[in-house]
DODRENLO-412053 format. One record per residue (C-alpha): residue number from 1; x negated, y, z. Coordinates in pm, whole numbers, plus 50000, padded with zeros to 5 digits. Layout:
- NUM/X/Y/Z
...
This chain:
- 1/07989/86889/81937
- 2/08211/86606/82062
- 3/07911/86371/82053
- 4/07709/86612/82267
- 5/07990/86649/82520
- 6/08040/86273/82536
- 7/07671/86206/82597
- 8/07650/86477/82862
- 9/07952/86341/83049
- 10/07814/85986/83022
- 11/07487/86100/83179
- 12/07668/86273/83465
- 13/07882/85965/83539
- 14/07582/85730/83539
- 15/07377/85971/83752
- 16/07655/85969/84013
- 17/07755/85601/84006
- 18/07418/85425/83962
- 19/07252/85535/84291
- 20/07559/85411/84477
- 21/07604/85077/84303
- 22/07254/84963/84207
- 23/07099/84948/84558
- 24/07363/84692/84653
- 25/07226/84463/84382
- 26/06857/84521/84457
- 27/06880/84529/84838
- 28/06773/84168/84891
- 29/06511/84160/84614
- 30/06641/83841/84456
- 31/06520/83938/84107
- 32/06293/84238/84167
- 33/06155/84258/83814
- 34/06507/84281/83674
- 35/06590/84546/83932
- 36/06295/84757/83818
- 37/06407/84724/83456
- 38/06762/84826/83551
- 39/06651/85139/83738
- 40/06407/85250/83468
- 41/06654/85181/83187
- 42/06930/85381/83354
- 43/06695/85672/83424
- 44/06577/85673/83063
- 45/06935/85642/82937
- 46/07052/85944/83136
- 47/06755/86160/83039
- 48/06781/86054/82676
- 49/07155/86122/82663
- 50/07113/86467/82811
- 51/06823/86548/82581
- 52/07019/86442/82272
- 53/07327/86630/82394
- 54/07130/86951/82440
- 55/06958/86901/82104
- 56/07289/86851/81923
- 57/07437/87153/82097
- 58/07144/87373/81999
- 59/07152/87245/81640
- 60/07524/87310/81612
- 61/07490/87658/81760
- 62/07197/87743/81534
- 63/07383/87618/81228
- 64/07683/87834/81313
- 65/07489/88153/81382
- 66/07241/88120/81096
- 67/07511/88094/80827
- 68/07672/88433/80793
- 69/07953/88317/80564
- 70/08054/88047/80810
- 71/08025/88293/81097
- 72/08265/88534/80923
- 73/08507/88255/80846
- 74/08491/88132/81204
- 75/08545/88488/81324
- 76/08856/88526/81108
- 77/08983/88193/81230
- 78/08921/88293/81590
- 79/09107/88618/81526
- 80/09403/88417/81409
- 81/09376/88198/81717
- 82/09366/88504/81942
- 83/09668/88652/81763
- 84/09860/88332/81819
- 85/09786/88345/82193
- 86/09532/88057/82209
- 87/09168/88058/82309
- 88/08951/88298/82114
- 89/08594/88385/82033
- 90/08507/88410/82401
- 91/08522/88032/82438
- 92/08275/87986/82154
- 93/08040/88251/82293
- 94/08059/88093/82638
- 95/07978/87753/82489
- 96/07678/87897/82307
- 97/07554/88063/82624
- 98/07587/87737/82818
- 99/07408/87547/82541
- 100/07122/87798/82536
- 101/07092/87784/82915
- 102/07082/87404/82912
- 103/06821/87405/82636
- 104/06603/87648/82832
- 105/06645/87440/83147
- 106/06548/87124/82957
- 107/06230/87289/82828
- 108/06134/87420/83172
- 109/06194/87083/83339
- 110/06009/86900/83061
- 111/05703/87121/83098
- 112/05716/87090/83476
- 113/05738/86710/83454
- 114/05450/86687/83206
- 115/05225/86906/83423
- 116/05316/86707/83733
- 117/05240/86376/83560
- 118/04902/86503/83443
- 119/04815/86636/83788
- 120/04910/86310/83961
- 121/04706/86099/83719
- 122/04401/86324/83750
- 123/04429/86310/84129
- 124/04442/85930/84119
- 125/04130/85914/83900
- 126/03943/86152/84129
- 127/04045/85941/84428
- 128/03921/85623/84257
- 129/03587/85788/84178
- 130/03553/85908/84538
- 131/03620/85559/84671
- 132/03344/85416/84453
- 133/03105/85670/84602
- 134/03204/85628/84969
- 135/03256/85252/84964
- 136/03040/84960/84860
- 137/03128/84786/84535
- 138/03118/84413/84598
- 139/03279/84279/84281
- 140/03395/84390/83939
- 141/03627/84221/83692
- 142/03837/84316/83390
- 143/04109/84467/83608
- 144/03933/84671/83876
- 145/03630/84727/84096
- 146/03656/84571/84442
- 147/03527/84823/84696
- 148/03457/84755/85062
- 149/03527/85055/85283
- 150/03382/85068/85632
- 151/03676/85123/85866
- 152/03826/84951/86168
- 153/04171/85002/86021
- 154/04306/84687/85856
- 155/04411/84798/85510
- 156/04405/84695/85146
- 157/04530/84904/84857
- 158/04471/84984/84493
- 159/04421/85311/84307
- 160/04458/85344/83930
- 161/04162/85502/83758
- 162/03907/85445/83486
- 163/03831/85180/83590
- 164/04080/85113/83869
- 165/03978/85032/84225
- 166/04098/84775/84478
- 167/03998/84882/84828
- 168/03970/84655/85130
- 169/03845/84778/85465
- 170/03591/84599/85680
- 171/03861/84573/85947
- 172/04084/84381/85707
- 173/03800/84149/85604
- 174/03729/84071/85969
- 175/04096/84007/86050
- 176/04190/83795/85749
- 177/04090/83439/85673
- 178/03973/83343/85327
- 179/04312/83234/85181
- 180/04485/83535/85337
- 181/04233/83779/85192
- 182/04259/83614/84851
- 183/04640/83645/84858
- 184/04626/84011/84959
- 185/04376/84090/84684
- 186/04594/83903/84433
- 187/04882/84125/84541
- 188/04678/84437/84460
- 189/04552/84295/84131
- 190/04913/84225/84030
- 191/04993/84594/84076
- 192/04712/84696/83843
- 193/04763/84422/83585
- 194/05129/84519/83542
- 195/05068/84894/83542
- 196/05270/84952/83859
- 197/05080/85273/83949
- 198/05183/85422/83614
- 199/05548/85336/83675
- 200/05531/85490/84022
- 201/05372/85804/83882
- 202/05662/85840/83638
- 203/05939/85774/83891
- 204/05784/85997/84158
- 205/05739/86271/83901
- 206/06106/86243/83803
- 207/06210/86247/84169
- 208/06009/86565/84225
- 209/06135/86734/83909
- 210/06499/86635/83957
- 211/06501/86645/84335
- 212/06875/86713/84360
- 213/06976/86407/84157
- 214/07001/86090/84363
- 215/06953/85873/84055
- 216/06587/85978/84053
- 217/06521/86022/84425
- 218/06686/85694/84528
- 219/06554/85529/84213
- 220/06193/85624/84290
- 221/06222/85478/84640
- 222/06388/85159/84518
- 223/06142/85108/84233
- 224/05849/85141/84476
- 225/06004/84879/84704
- 226/06083/84642/84417
- 227/05733/84672/84271
- 228/05589/84557/84604
- 229/05816/84253/84584
- 230/05704/84184/84228
- 231/05342/84189/84345
- 232/05436/83964/84638
- 233/05584/83709/84398
- 234/05273/83717/84179
- 235/05048/83656/84480
- 236/05270/83371/84602
- 237/05248/83199/84264
- 238/04868/83208/84284
- 239/04798/83140/84651
- 240/05119/83022/84816
- 241/05366/83180/85052
- 242/05199/83116/85390
- 243/04866/83293/85319
- 244/05041/83601/85183
- 245/05285/83617/85475
- 246/05017/83597/85740
- 247/04796/83836/85544
- 248/05069/84100/85511
- 249/05158/84082/85878
- 250/04792/84114/85979
- 251/04747/84440/85789
- 252/04835/84764/85964
- 253/04666/85037/85765
- 254/04853/85299/85564
- 255/04740/85371/85210
- 256/04657/85724/85097
- 257/04912/85915/84890
- 258/04933/85780/84536
- 259/04794/85436/84625
- 260/04976/85103/84641
- 261/04915/84910/84962
- 262/04999/84551/85044
- 263/05118/84667/85386
- 264/05347/84934/85241
- 265/05721/84950/85169
- 266/05874/84771/85469
- 267/05649/84471/85530
- 268/05890/84298/85768
- 269/06177/84306/85517
- 270/05947/84171/85246
- 271/05827/83894/85478
- 272/06187/83799/85559
- 273/06264/83793/85187
- 274/05980/83549/85121
- 275/06103/83299/85380
- 276/06479/83342/85323
- 277/06655/83074/85116
- 278/06789/83187/84781
- 279/07152/83101/84723
- 280/07232/83016/84364
- 281/07565/83200/84362
- 282/07420/83524/84499
- 283/07124/83499/84263
- 284/07355/83448/83964
- 285/07584/83733/84069
- 286/07290/83969/84121
- 287/07137/83881/83786
- 288/07467/83936/83605
- 289/07519/84270/83778
- 290/07173/84394/83685
- 291/07210/84276/83326
- 292/07542/84459/83309
- 293/07372/84778/83428
- 294/07100/84737/83166
- 295/07367/84677/82902
- 296/07550/84995/83001
- 297/07225/85192/82984
- 298/07143/85062/82637
- 299/07486/85038/82474
- 300/07670/85319/82653
- 301/07520/85609/82456
- 302/07551/85416/82129
- 303/07920/85345/82190
- 304/07985/85709/82277
- 305/07810/85830/81962
- 306/08002/85577/81754
- 307/08338/85667/81908
- 308/08284/86043/81887
- 309/08164/86029/81527
- 310/08443/85796/81415
- 311/08216/85504/81328
- 312/08388/85268/81571
- 313/08729/85364/81435
- 314/08615/85279/81083
- 315/08472/84947/81199
- 316/08793/84857/81381
């Protein structure tokens, strides 16, 4: 039971501290890909720790209640504890009730998250199919269909589907020059190539399911912003900084819900990031901070399990 308590407390501490500390490291987008990894790793670490803690608690409770001889012995021991004036059977019953409640809550939240993920993915596929019907497919490659949508609004965005769709409006085509349009489309292709829509579906689902936990609400917002920066960097590597900058600033359209748009997630801040000089000291400090967070997410639960089970004591 000490392992379960340790993992649960670890998850609570990380869920409180991470949304306060991590945005300070990812604010300037110096290493956006590492920031995404840090957020996702910490989210997974907290959820995994809580899941294991609940599982261990349920297993321990089931083992106690399913063995009558042990239950009688525990009852006699508790009677002795009560007679001596210490905590009694009530503490054990309360712990079992809490464990059962947490297990039920975990099941309910897990089912809710799974249903939400399925609904969001089906909605994205339906949206992609609708875009292929309403727009005009002008190109197809291994990543996505390129669809031209007749609209005066200047917009470009991608929607994951089977296959995925990159949408550009006629207004955007008229406003952008050739290199600018190529850079914007490269930005959208980068989203699809790296499965960014899938990551956003997961983080937004977690934020909806665990709406009271800032680790997931702040994390979903930060991951969305960092993924845009990752796509910016990919487009810059292919087409240069100037075409992407002018292309982003020329776009004004807002993408539909569930889509990733080049003009989304604070375009001005992203443009300033692309032109701002990168200081080596700040870059090194940010990278070390993010790697430390990833290390805590990976090693923290293992160290707690080792310490609570006595493995670390034996090794030392």
